[in-house]
N, C-alpha and C positions, 0 to 999 in steps of 0.2 A: 580844299579838295581832299578826299579820303584816298590815301595812297596805298592802303592795305586792301586785301581782297579776301573776304571770309569764305570758308569752305562750307560744307553742308551743315555742320553743327555750330557755325558761327565762330570758329577758331581761325585766327589769322596766323599763317605760318611765319610771316615776317612783316614788320611794320616799316620796312625801308624800301625805297626805290632801289632795285638791284638789277644786276645783269641778267637775272633770271625771272624778273617780275614783269607784269603786264605793261608797266609804264616805262620800261627800258627797251622796248622793241621786241621783248621775248614773249612767249606764251605763258600766261599765268597758270598756276596749278589748278587742276580740276579734281574733284573728289567723286564725281558721278552722282547719280540719284540715290536717295535713301533706299535701303533695302529692308524688307521684312525679316523677322527672325528666322523664319523657315528657309528663306532664300539664302540668308547668310550662313546658316548651319549647313545647308546643302553644298554651298560652294566651299566652305571650310573643309567639309568631309571629302569633297572631290580633290581639293588641294593636298590634303594630308595623304589621301590614297595614292594620288599621282606621285607624291614625294617618296612614299615608302616603296612604291613599285620601281621608280627610277633608281632609288638607292640600292635596290636588289639587282636590277638588270644591268646598270652601267658597270659596276665592279666585275660582274661575270663576263662582260664583253672585253674589259680592259685587263683582266687578270693575266692573260698570257704575256702581255707586254711588260707588266709590272714584274712578273716573275723573272724575266730576263735581266732586270737591273737590281735584283735582290741583294747584291753584294755592296751596294752603295750606302754609306752612312746616312741614316735618316730617311731612307727610301720609303719605308713603310708609312711613316707619318706623312710624308709628302704625297705619296700615292693615295692614301686615304683621304687627305684634304682635297686633292685634285678631283678624284672620282666623286666625292660628295658634292663638290661645287658644280661639276657638270650635271650631276643628277638633279640638283635643285634648280639650275637654270632651265633644264628640260621640263621639269615638273611645273615650274611657274609658267613657262611659255605655253605648255599644253593646256593648263587650266585657264589661263587668260584667253586663249584661242577658243576653248570649248564654250565659254560663256560670252563670246564676242565682245570682250572688253578691250580697253586700251592698255598696252604695255606701259606707255608713258604715264598715264594717270594712276594706274594701280600699283606700280612698282617704284616710281620716281628714280629708276635706274636708266634714264634716257638722256639723250644729248642735251636737251634743254635744262636738265637738272645738273649739268656740269657748269663750271664757271670758277672764277678765282676764289670767291668766298666759300662755296661748298667744299672745294678741294683743300685749300690751304687752311681754312677755318676748321674743317672737320679733323684734319690731321693734327693741327695744333691743339685742338680741344682734347683729343685722346692722349697726346704726348704729355701735355702739362698736367693733366689730371692725375697722372701717376708719377711723373718725373719730379714734380715739386715736393709732394709728401715723402717720396722715397729719398730724395736728396736731403730733406730735413732730418729724416731718421738716421741717415748716415752721419750727418753733421753732429747729431746729439748722441751717437753711439748705439742706437737701438738696432741698426743694421751695420754689419761689418764686412769689409771687403777682404777676402783671403786669397792667397795664390792658388792657381790651378795649373794644369798641364799646358805646355807650350803649344802653339798652333797659329794659324792665320786668323786674324780678326775678320778679314773680309770673307773668308770661307765660312766662318761661323755666322756672320751677318747674312750672307747669301742663303745659307741653310735655314736660318730663322725666317727669312722672307718667303722662301719656297714652302715652308710649312704654314706660316701665318696668313699669307695673302688669300689662298683659297679657303682656308678654314674660317676666316672672318667673313668673307662674302657668303659662304654657305649659311652661316648662322643669321646674317642680316637678311638674306632672301627668305629664310624659313620663318623669321619672326617679325621683322620690321619692313617687309615688302608687301606682297599681295595680302597675306593674312592680316597685317596691321591695317591696311586700307579697308578691308571688309569690316573689321571690328569698329573702326573709326566711323564708317558710314552708318552703321546700324546703331551703335551705342555711345558714340562720342569719343573724344580724345582720351579722356581720363580712363575709361574702361579699356580702351585699346592699349594704352601704356601699361596699365596694371596687369592685364592678362598676359600680354607678351613678355613682360618682365618676370613675372612669376614662372612662366614656362621656361624662360631663359635660365633661371636659377635651378629649376628642377632637372633640366637637361644635363646639369653637371653633377647630379647626385652620385654617379658611379665613377667619378674621377678619383684618382688615388688621394688618400688622406682627407677626404671630404669631411666637413664638420657643419653643424648648424649655422655657425657664423659665416663660413665660406659661401654657403648657399644664399644666405641673406645678402651678403655683399655682392655676389654675382647678380642677384635680382636687382639690387640698387644700380649696378652697372647697366642692367637692361633699361632702367628708367633713364639713366644718363644718356645712353645711346639713342633712345627714343626721342629725347629732347634735342639731340643733335640733328636727327632726321627731320624733326618738326621745325627747328630754328632755321635750317637752310632749305627746307622742303626738298630734300635730296637724299636718296639712299647711298649715293656716292659718298656723301659727307659722313654718314653713319659708318659705312664700311671703312673709310680711312681713319675715323676716330677709333674704331675697334682695332684696326691694324696698329695704329700708333701706340695705343694703350698696351697691347701685348708685346709689340716690338721693343719698347723701352725695357720691359721686364726681362725678356729673353736675350736680346742682342746687346743691350746697353748695360743693364744691371747684372745679367747672367744669373737670373733667379728662375725657379719654376714658374710656369704659367698654368693656372688652374690645377695645380698639383702635378703637372707633367713637366719633367726635367729633361732638357736636351743638353748634352755636354758642350761647353763653350770654352775657348782658350784663355790662358793667362790668369784669369781671376774669377772668383765667384762672390756673390753677395749673399751673406747668410744672416739669419735672425740672431740678434744679440740682446733681445729684449722680450717683453711679454708677447705671446702669439696674438692676443686680441688686438694689439697695436700694430705689429709688424706683418701679420698674416702667417707667420711660422713657416712650416714646410710647404704650405699651399702656394706661397708667393705673396708679394706685397699687396696684391689686389684683395686679399681676404682680411686685411687689417683695417682698424678704425681710421688710421691715417689716410688710407685710400678713399674712404668715405668722405672725409673732409675735403680732399682734393677734388673729387667729383662734384661735391656741393658747391665749392668755390667756382669751378669752371661753369657749372650749370647756371649760377647767378649771372656770369658774364654772357652766357648764351641768351638768357632771358632779357638782358639789357639790349643785346644785339637785335633780338626779334621784336622788341618793343613791348614785351609782356611786363617788364619792370622799368620804371623810370625813376632816376635818382635826381633829386633837386638839392643843390647845395646852397645853403644860406649861411655864409660866414664859416664858422667852425662846425655848424650843424648840417646834417643831411636828412632829407625826407625821402622815403621810398614809396612810390605809388605802384600798386599792382593792377595791371590792365590785361586781363585774360584774352582780350580780343586784339591785342597788339596796339601799336602806336597809330594814332589818327592825326595826320598832319593837315593843316589848312593853308 
């Protein structure tokens, strides 16, 4: 019996019977009918327009409340992230409603997209993709831990979460939510992954200290997050992977994230090697080591989803690529 369920372009999100699959009592994911290029373009334009409008209106409405708390450390970054997140949620909801579509099917940020594997697996994927290469760089001396001002680690970690949680959800809603689903329906998974990942990289063009390598590595991170979204068929998973990836850098390593530095107590991790390897002032995510970390975790995601099967024969291993996922009988 085939335990996978193909979507509109023949892509299987997962090859396993899971808590969120159709054979586990849950409702299997839908991708909806194929859309013509004109309809896709119209809906993308509507989504972008609604997003820009919401990003302009929501801050204007919330600014008086933000201004009252202006003396709190990190308030501006927290406020910007929270307002952007609310704006993207509103824009997505309005667009989905406008075209009479399903929030569940178009965003995968629904109750049925929750579960043990999407939440734990997504967070672990983001965490290990950057923690392992950064740990190795510290071990070999390419990154160095130096003292910083005293303070509370819990306060610093809480500040990091307050900044990163809404920021990660905002970017996932913008790129790997409704827009990703539209592109996937019209032109397939590969096009959806490539276009949203390139856009992800370009959105960081104006961050401090940006370089060509940092944009390329952020785009690669976009591919990685899209694979998380697809492997677990859940935007929750991509959101938590995004959050874990950034949290390790900001709250654990105390490094900049995408060129943005937030003061953290006790210690900082600085580059002590070539910037192409460590990421330099942009942060570890812009280094080649991070690329290898994401590639390694992506391989594990592919195995989980059934896109790749590893056969061991004694001391030798054969790898089989199955773009439609695992078919069990």
